[in-house]
FILUM-660274 format. One record per residue (C-alpha): x, y, z; residue number from 1. Coordinates in steps of 0.1 Angstrom, whole numbers, plus 2048, in hexadecimal, padded with zeros to 3 digits. Layout:
<<X Y Z> NUM>
...
***
This chain:
<<400 A3A AAB> 1>
<<3ED A29 A8F> 2>
<<3D2 A3D A7D> 3>
<<3B8 A35 A62> 4>
<<3BF A4B A44> 5>
<<3A3 A55 A2C> 6>
<<3A8 A4F A07> 7>
<<395 A4C 9E6> 8>
<<38F A2A 9D6> 9>
<<39C A2C 9B2> 10>
<<39B A07 9A9> 11>
<<38C 9E7 9B7> 12>
<<39A 9C5 9AE> 13>
<<39D 9A1 9BB> 14>
<<3BD 993 9C9> 15>
<<3BE 96F 9D3> 16>
<<399 96F 9DB> 17>
<<39A 990 9EE> 18>
<<388 9AF 9E3> 19>
<<3A3 9CA 9E2> 20>
<<3A5 9EF 9D9> 21>
<<3BF A08 9CD> 22>
<<3B9 A26 9E4> 23>
<<3C7 A48 9DD> 24>
<<3D3 A5E 9FA> 25>
<<3DC A7F 9EC> 26>
<<3F8 A76 9D3> 27>
<<3FF A54 9E1> 28>
<<3EC A34 9D7> 29>
<<3EC A14 9EC> 30>
<<3D9 9F3 9EC> 31>
<<3C0 9EB A07> 32>
<<3A9 9CE A0F> 33>
<<384 9D4 A0C> 34>
<<37A 9B7 A21> 35>
<<36A 9CD A3C> 36>
<<358 9E3 A23> 37>
<<34F 9CD A05> 38>
<<334 9E5 9FA> 39>
<<34E 9FF 9F1> 40>
<<34F A0B 9CC> 41>
<<368 A1F 9B7> 42>
<<366 A43 9C1> 43>
<<35D A3C 9E5> 44>
<<372 A49 A02> 45>
<<37E A30 A1C> 46>
<<392 A32 A3C> 47>
<<3B0 A1B A39> 48>
<<3C3 A0C A57> 49>
<<3E0 9F4 A53> 50>
<<3D6 9EA A30> 51>
<<3B1 9E5 A37> 52>
<<394 9FD A2E> 53>
<<381 9FE A4E> 54>
<<364 A15 A46> 55>
<<357 A2B A2A> 56>
<<354 A51 A2F> 57>
<<347 A6D A1A> 58>
<<35E A83 A06> 59>
<<35B AA1 A1E> 60>
<<363 A8C A3C> 61>
<<381 A7D A2A> 62>
<<38E A9F A21> 63>
<<38A AAD A44> 64>
<<39B A8E A53> 65>
<<3B8 A8F A3A> 66>
<<3BE AB4 A41> 67>
<<3BE AAE A66> 68>
<<3D7 A92 A63> 69>
<<3ED AA7 A4D> 70>
<<3EC AC4 A67> 71>
<<3F9 AAD A82> 72>
<<413 A9D A6A> 73>
<<403 A7A A6E> 74>
<<405 A70 A49> 75>
<<428 A62 A4B> 76>
<<41A A3E A46> 77>
<<412 A47 A22> 78>
<<437 A4E A1C> 79>
<<442 A2C A28> 80>
<<44F A15 A0D> 81>
<<439 9F8 A01> 82>
<<446 9D7 A0F> 83>
<<44F 9BD 9F5> 84>
<<446 999 9FC> 85>
<<45D 97C 9F5> 86>
<<44F 977 9D2> 87>
<<459 99B 9CA> 88>
<<436 9AA 9C7> 89>
<<426 9C5 9DC> 90>
<<416 9BA 9FC> 91>
***
C-alpha cells in the first residue's frame, strides 16, 4: 500500500529546472518535487507520495497523520535507502 506521508519543508531549490524541496519526516530528510504545489514555502508542511509533494497541510494535520501512520507501522518507506542513479548522485 502506498501512502502520502506528511513532512516539513526545510529547503527549496531548483534541480534541472524543477522546483524541489528537502522535506523532513521526523529524523529523516528526503527530496521531493514541488511541481504540484509550487506555492509551498520553507516551513510549510506537505504530503509526499512517491517523491512528489501532492498537497499542503497545516502543522496539526501533519502531526496527527504522522502519528496515525506510526501507530499502524506504515512509515517503513522512510527507512528505504535512496536509490543512486547511473551518474552516482541521489535520485
